[in-house]
C-alpha positions in Angstrom: 0.0 0.0 0.0 1.6 3.3 -1.2 -1.2 5.8 -0.7 -4.4 5.9 1.3 -7.4 8.3 1.3 -9.5 9.1 4.3 -12.7 11.2 4.1 -15.2 12.7 6.4 -18.4 14.7 6.1 -19.7 17.7 8.1 -23.3 19.0 7.8 -22.2 22.6 7.4 -22.5 24.6 5.2 -26.2 23.5 4.6 -27.8 22.0 2.6 -25.1 19.5 1.4 -22.4 20.0 3.9 -18.7 19.6 3.3 -16.3 16.8 2.5 -12.8 16.7 4.1 -10.4 14.5 2.1 -6.9 13.5 3.2 -4.3 11.8 1.0 -1.6 9.9 3.1 1.7 9.3 1.5 2.8 5.8 2.7 5.6 5.5 0.2 9.3 6.1 0.8 9.5 9.0 -1.6 8.1 12.6 -1.5 4.9 13.1 -3.6 4.9 16.2 -5.8 3.4 17.3 -9.1 0.5 14.9 -8.7 -3.3 14.9 -9.0 -5.9 12.9 -7.0 -8.9 11.4 -8.7 -11.7 9.7 -6.9 -15.3 8.5 -7.5 -18.2 9.3 -5.2 -22.0 9.5 -5.5 -21.8 12.5 -3.1 -20.7 14.9 -5.9 -19.1 18.3 -5.9 -21.3 20.4 -8.2 -19.9 22.5 -11.0 -21.0 25.8 -9.3 -19.5 24.8 -6.0 -17.2 27.3 -4.2 -13.5 26.9 -4.7 -12.2 24.1 -2.5 -9.9 24.8 0.5 -6.2 23.9 -0.2 -6.9 22.3 -3.6 -7.7 23.1 -7.2 -10.8 21.5 -8.7 -9.8 20.2 -12.1 -12.6 18.1 -13.5 -15.9 16.3 -12.7 -17.6 13.8 -14.9 -20.7 12.4 -13.2 -19.2 10.6 -10.1 -15.6 11.1 -11.2 -13.6 14.0 -9.5 -10.1 15.2 -10.0 -8.2 17.6 -7.7 -4.7 19.0 -7.7 -2.8 20.3 -4.6 -1.7 23.9 -4.4 1.2 24.7 -6.7 4.5 23.6 -5.3 3.1 21.4 -2.6 5.1 18.2 -1.7 3.9 15.5 0.6 6.8 13.9 2.5 6.9 10.2 3.3 4.5 9.6 6.2 2.9 13.0 5.6 -0.6 13.9 4.3 -2.4 16.6 2.2 -5.9 17.6 3.3 -8.5 19.6 1.4 -12.1 20.5 1.8 -14.9 20.7 -0.7 -18.4 22.1 -0.2 -21.2 22.7 -2.7 -22.3 19.0 -2.6 -25.2 17.6 -4.5 -26.7 16.1 -1.3 -25.9 15.1 2.2 -24.5 11.5 2.3 -26.7 8.9 3.9 -24.2 5.9 4.4 -20.6 5.3 5.0 -20.2 4.2 1.4 -21.5 7.5 0.0 -18.2 9.2 0.2 -15.0 8.4 -1.7 -15.5 4.9 -3.2 -12.3 4.5 -5.1 -9.2 6.8 -5.7 -6.0 6.9 -7.5 -3.0 9.2 -7.7 -1.6 10.3 -11.0 2.1 11.0 -10.8 4.1 13.6 -12.7 5.2 10.8 -15.0 1.5 10.1 -16.0 1.4 6.8 -14.2 -1.7 6.0 -12.1 -1.5 4.3 -8.7 -4.6 3.2 -6.9 -5.0 4.3 -3.4 -6.7 2.5 -0.5 -9.9 4.2 0.7 -11.4 4.4 4.2 -15.0 4.6 5.1 -16.8 8.0 5.1 -16.7 9.3 8.7 -18.9 11.8 10.3 -16.8 14.9 11.0 -19.1 16.6 13.4 -20.0 16.4 17.1 -23.7 16.9 16.4 -25.5 13.8 17.5 -26.9 11.5 14.8 -30.5 10.4 15.1 -30.8 6.7 15.4 -32.5 5.0 12.4 -36.2 4.0 12.7 -36.6 0.4 13.9 -38.7 -2.0 11.9 -41.4 -3.8 13.8 -40.4 -7.3 14.9 -41.7 -10.0 12.6 -44.4 -12.4 13.9 -44.8 -15.9 12.4 -48.5 -16.9 12.2 -47.9 -20.2 10.3 -44.8 -22.3 10.6 -44.2 -22.7 6.9 -41.4 -21.2 4.7 -43.1 -19.9 1.6 -42.6 -16.7 -0.4 -44.7 -15.3 -1.9 -47.6 -16.3 0.5 -50.4 -18.2 -1.3 -53.9 -17.0 -1.9 -55.4 -19.7 0.3 -53.6 -21.9 2.9 -55.2 -24.4 5.3 -52.5 -26.7 6.6 -51.6 -28.8 9.6 -47.9 -29.1 10.4 -46.3 -32.5 10.6 -42.9 -34.3 10.3 -40.3 -33.2 7.9 -39.6 -35.8 5.1 -36.1 -36.7 4.0 -36.9 -35.7 0.4 -39.7 -35.3 -2.2 -40.0 -38.1 -4.7 -42.2 -38.6 -7.8 -45.1 -41.0 -7.5 -44.5 -44.3 -9.4 -46.9 -43.5 -12.2 -45.5 -40.0 -12.8 -44.8 -39.1 -16.5 -41.3 -38.4 -17.7 -42.3 -34.7 -18.1 -43.6 -34.4 -14.5 -40.5 -36.2 -13.1 -38.2 -33.9 -15.1 -40.1 -30.9 -13.7 -39.6 -32.1 -10.2 -35.9 -32.7 -10.8 -35.6 -29.1 -12.2 -37.2 -27.7 -9.1 -34.7 -29.7 -7.0 -31.8 -28.5 -9.2 -32.9 -24.9 -8.6 -32.6 -25.5 -4.8 -29.2 -27.1 -5.2 -27.9 -24.2 -7.2 -29.1 -21.6 -4.7 -28.2 -23.5 -1.6 -25.4 -25.9 -2.4 -24.6 -26.7 1.2 -28.2 -27.6 2.1 -29.7 -31.0 2.1 -31.3 -31.8 -1.3 -35.0 -31.5 -1.2 -35.7 -33.8 -4.2 -34.7 -37.4 -4.9 -35.9 -39.5 -7.8 -35.3 -42.7 -5.9 -37.9 -43.5 -3.2 -36.5 -44.2 0.2 -38.1 -44.7 3.7 -39.0 -41.2 5.1 -39.6 -39.6 1.7 -43.0 -38.0 0.5 -44.4 -39.0 -2.8 -45.8 -36.3 -5.2 -48.6 -37.3 -7.6 -49.4 -35.0 -10.5 -52.9 -34.2 -11.9 -54.3 -31.9 -14.5 -57.2 -29.6 -13.8 -58.2 -27.5 -16.9 -60.4 -25.3 -14.7 -57.4 -23.8 -13.0 -56.2 -20.4 -14.2 -52.9 -20.1 -16.1 -50.0 -20.4 -13.6 -52.3 -21.6 -10.8 -51.8 -24.7 -8.7 -53.5 -26.6 -5.9 -51.6 -28.8 -3.4 -53.4 -31.4 -1.4 -51.4 -32.9 1.5 -52.2 -36.4 2.7 -50.1 -39.6 2.8 -49.0 -38.5 -0.6 -49.0 -35.0 -2.0 -51.2 -34.2 -5.1 -50.2 -31.3 -7.2 -52.9 -30.1 -9.6 -52.3 -27.6 -12.3 -53.6 -26.6 -15.8 -50.3 -25.9 -17.4 -46.5 -26.2 -17.0 -46.3 -22.8 -15.4 -48.7 -23.8 -12.6 -46.8 -27.1 -12.1 -43.5 -25.3 -11.8 -45.0 -22.9 -9.3 -46.4 -25.7 -7.2 -43.1 -27.7 -7.3 -41.0 -24.7 -6.2 -43.5 -24.1 -3.4 -43.0 -27.7 -2.2 -39.2 -27.4 -2.4 -39.4 -24.1 -0.4 -41.5 -25.8 2.3 -38.9 -28.6 2.7 -35.9 -26.4 2.4 -37.1 -24.1 5.1 -38.1 -27.0 7.4 -34.7 -28.6 7.0 -32.6 -25.5 7.3 -34.5 -23.9 10.2 -36.3 -26.7 12.0 -36.8 -24.6 15.1 -39.0 -22.2 13.0 -40.5 -24.0 10.1 -42.3 -27.3 9.6 -43.5 -29.3 6.6 -47.3 -29.8 6.0 -48.8 -33.1 7.0 -52.4 -32.5 5.8 -54.4 -29.7 4.3 -54.6 -27.7 1.0 -53.0 -24.7 -0.7 -54.5 -22.9 -3.6 -52.6 -20.2 -5.4 -52.4 -18.3 -8.6 -50.4 -15.3 -9.9 -51.9 -12.0 -8.7 -50.1 -10.2 -11.5 -49.3 -11.3 -15.0 -46.2 -9.1 -15.1 -44.0 -10.0 -12.0 -40.8 -8.3 -12.9 -37.4 -7.4 -11.5 -34.9 -4.9 -12.9 -31.1 -5.3 -13.0 -28.8 -2.6 -14.0 -25.5 -4.0 -15.3 -24.2 -0.7 -16.6 -23.3 1.2 -13.5 -21.9 -2.0 -11.9 -21.2 -4.9 -14.3 -22.3 -8.4 -13.2 -20.6 -11.4 -15.0 -22.8 -13.9 -16.7 -22.5 -16.4 -13.9 -23.9 -13.8 -11.5 -26.8 -13.0 -13.8 -27.5 -16.7 -14.0 -27.8 -16.9 -10.2 -29.9 -13.8 -10.2 -32.3 -15.5 -12.6 -32.4 -18.5 -10.2 -33.4 -16.2 -7.4 -36.2 -14.8 -9.6 -37.4 -18.4 -10.3 -37.3 -19.2 -6.6 -39.7 -16.4 -5.9 -41.8 -17.2 -9.0 -41.1 -13.9 -10.8 -41.6 -14.1 -14.5 -40.1 -10.9 -16.1 -36.3 -10.1 -16.1 -35.9 -6.4 -17.1 -32.3 -6.3 -18.1 -30.9 -2.7 -18.2 -28.0 -3.2 -20.8 -26.9 0.3 -21.8 -26.4 3.6 -19.9 -24.0 6.5 -19.7 -21.6 4.3 -17.8 -21.3 1.5 -20.3 -22.7 -0.5 -23.2 -22.9 -4.2 -22.4 -23.7 -6.3 -25.4 -22.2 -7.0 -28.9 -23.7 -5.5 -32.0 -22.6 -6.8 -35.4 -21.4 -3.9 -37.5 -20.7 -1.7 -34.5 -17.7 -3.2 -32.8 -16.7 0.1 -31.0 -19.8 -0.2 -28.8 -17.9 -2.9 -26.9 -14.3 -2.0 -27.5 -14.9 1.6 -26.4 -18.4 1.8 -25.0 -17.9 -1.1 -22.6 -14.5 0.2 -21.3 -14.0 2.5 -18.3 -10.5 3.6 -17.2 -8.3 6.6 -16.4 -7.0 7.1 -19.9 -10.1 6.5 -22.0 -13.1 8.5 -23.0 -15.2 6.8 -20.3 -13.6 7.7 -17.0 -13.8 5.5 -13.8 -17.1 5.6 -12.0 -18.7 4.1 -8.9 -15.7 2.4 -7.3 -13.7 1.7 -10.4 -9.9 1.5 -10.3 -7.6 3.5 -12.6 -6.9 0.5 -14.9 -9.1 0.1 -17.9 -11.7 -2.7 -17.7 -13.8 -3.8 -20.7 -16.9 -5.6 -19.6 -19.8 -6.8 -21.7 -21.7 -10.0 -22.6 -20.9 -12.0 -25.7 -23.8 -13.0 -27.9 -23.2 -16.6 -26.8 -23.6 -15.6 -23.2 -26.8 -13.7 -23.9 -28.3 -16.7 -25.7 -27.4 -19.0 -22.8 -28.9 -16.6 -20.2 -32.1 -16.2 -22.2 -32.4 -20.0 -22.5 -31.8 -20.4 -18.7 -34.4 -17.8 -18.0 -36.9 -19.6 -20.2 -36.3 -22.9 -18.3 -37.4 -21.0 -15.2 -40.5 -19.5 -16.9 -38.9 -16.0 -17.1 -39.2 -13.7 -20.1 -36.1 -11.5 -20.6 -37.0 -7.9 -21.5 -33.9 -6.1 -22.7 -33.5 -2.4 -22.3 -31.3 0.1 -24.1 -31.8 3.6 -22.5 -32.3 6.2 -25.2 -32.2 9.0 -26.2 -30.7 10.1 -22.8 -28.2 8.1 -20.8 -26.2 7.6 -24.0 -22.7 8.8 -23.1 -21.2 5.4 -23.7 -22.8 5.0 -27.1 -21.8 8.5 -28.2 -18.2 7.9 -27.0 -18.1 4.8 -29.2 -19.9 6.4 -32.2 -18.7 10.0 -32.3 -20.2 10.6 -35.7 -23.6 10.7 -33.9 -22.6 14.0 -32.3 -23.4 17.4 -33.8 -19.9 18.8 -34.2 -21.3 22.4 -33.8 -23.1 21.7 -30.6 -21.2 23.1 -27.6 -21.4 21.6 -24.1 -24.8 23.0 -23.1 -26.8 20.7 -20.9 -26.2 18.1 -18.2 -28.1 15.1 -16.9 -29.2 14.7 -13.3 -26.2 12.3 -12.9 -23.8 14.9 -14.2 -23.2 13.8 -17.8 -22.8 16.6 -20.3 -24.5 16.4 -23.7 -25.5 12.7 -23.1 -28.5 12.4 -25.4 -28.7 10.9 -28.9 -29.5 13.7 -31.3 -32.8 13.2 -33.1 -31.7 15.3 -36.1 -28.8 13.1 -37.1 -29.9 10.4 -39.5 -26.9 8.2 -38.7 -28.5 7.8 -35.2 -31.4 5.8 -36.7 -29.0 3.7 -38.9 -27.0 2.7 -35.8 -30.2 1.9 -33.9 -31.4 -0.3 -36.7 -28.3 -2.4 -36.3 -28.8 -2.5 -32.5 -32.4 -3.5 -32.8 -31.5 -6.2 -35.3 -29.0 -7.6 -32.8 -31.5 -7.6 -30.0 -34.2 -9.3 -32.1 -31.8 -12.0 -33.0 -31.1 -12.8 -29.4 -34.1 -11.9 -27.3 -37.4 -13.6 -28.3 -39.5 -11.3 -26.1 -41.9 -9.1 -28.0 -41.1 -6.3 -25.6 -38.0 -4.0 -26.0 -37.6 -1.4 -23.4 -36.1 1.9 -24.7 -35.8 3.8 -21.5 -36.8 7.3 -22.5 -36.1 8.7 -19.0 -34.3 11.7 -17.6 -33.6 13.6 -20.7 -32.2 16.9 -19.5 -34.6 19.8 -20.0 -32.4 21.8 -22.4 -31.1 18.9 -24.4 -30.3 19.7 -28.1 -31.3 23.4 -27.8 -27.8 24.5 -28.7 -27.5 22.0 -31.6 -27.8 23.7 -35.1 -28.9 20.4 -36.6 -31.7 19.9 -34.0 -32.8 23.5 -34.4 -33.1 23.0 -38.2 -35.2 19.9 -37.6 -37.5 21.7 -35.1 -38.1 24.4 -37.8 -38.8 21.8 -40.5 -41.2 19.7 -38.3 -42.8 22.5 -36.3 -41.4 21.2 -33.0 -41.1 23.2 -29.8 -38.5 22.4 -27.2 -36.7 19.4 -26.0 -39.6 17.1 -25.3 -41.3 17.5 -28.6 -38.0 16.6 -30.1 -37.9 13.6 -27.9 -41.4 12.6 -28.9 -40.3 12.9 -32.6 -37.4 10.6 -31.9 -39.4 8.0 -30.0 -42.1 7.8 -32.6 -39.5 7.0 -35.2 -38.0 4.4 -32.8 -41.5 2.9 -32.3 -41.9 2.5 -36.0 -38.5 0.7 -36.3 -39.6 -1.7 -33.5 -43.0 -2.3 -35.1 -41.3 -3.2 -38.3 -39.4 -5.9 -36.4 -42.6 -7.2 -34.7 -41.6 -5.7 -31.3 -43.5 -3.6 -28.8 -42.0 -0.4 -27.4 -41.8 -0.3 -23.6 -40.5 2.7 -21.7 -40.4 4.7 -18.5 -43.1 7.2 -17.8 -41.2 10.0 -19.4 -41.9 8.6 -22.9 -45.2 10.5 -22.5 -43.4 13.9 -22.5 -43.8 16.2 -25.5 -46.8 14.3 -26.8 -45.4 10.8 -26.3 -45.8 7.9 -28.7 -49.0 6.4 -30.1 -50.5 3.6 -28.1 -50.8 1.4 -31.2 
């Protein structure tokens, strides 16, 4: 360890308070002619007062760069401390301060620094957090989500669940799949499913009831267990419920039991039971996404909303646009996309190959999960614009900033090459994702976006458009037509309604 950064926060001056940052030189050589870069979600705003004992050189979203006063040298064992006010907000957690940091030497080399937790630099007492009410268990059964109807009597916990002798190959495979899900999520736990009957196991018989709703199931507990469903989705839901029962009773026998007799009836309350994962701010490798899908399957969610592009990174391959991953998926100290949100100085290129996408989509389908991909446009497009600079109006000056602090980060509706690039992107998505839904974001476009772009101004005059959001509506209507031509349905955040929105059909 050569350098270390400590940071603290004080509530004055209001409203955001002040950060105090100290760089400790733990090397054996004096430190001079350097800069300090760090990432933090508690950001120093562009209009902040000048920092104390430092020069504020640059901010790009969560990235900050400071220099010491001219001529300052930090001796071995010494430190340099500066203070910065004008923060975007008061930090709420110890991780809201400096998340990562590096020193850039006079030679241009970057050296990562160790970072301490954000400390409270004030004697003012901190209010204790509100306490949640203590949970109370009304029924000794481990099941999430809770079913619509449950009338059970607890009994002994079986060794495992096994298929009845007359079970079809399809039903047996479905039971094995539910057991495999438990084993993947809880590899150290006792297996809940066995295909070989033994003393102490409970048999599961399968029956079809066409009167049940799609995804619904009924479980009757007696000497054997009867699982009734109308379709494969309902069968899977019932089997996962059974495996949850047994896993909970085995893992926490002091709290949970397995049903001896009784009935459960359940059906999905919502057709769209989704969960969103952003892999742009923080990248998650394919094996982690696979586990995330397993967790969704365990709780019987059926939509995986996968946020694949944002200012911070582009995360999938597009044939014909290789720079989207060579440049748009790379963050580092010497590239167009600077470190963010805990990144080190060294460049890291992180994206999913087409083969990885296909494998994850197939795994999701095996769990009854539809993958809805999202590319966030027209805003949140810093990574795409860095990779495809011909999509930028060369005569547009830096003129607007997103709420996250990215300057000029929206695709320009007046540049025809934008739609050509998006056509390739949509073709790549359609080839991988079978879902009819493609989410296009549409959120957080800065209020003055494109107003300083001569090309956008010319488009507004030709089309009779007024302001940023009518331009956004023009852009999204064209995007919707592109998706409709590919037999896909546009989905977006609520801001797609701004400026007139897009037609419902």
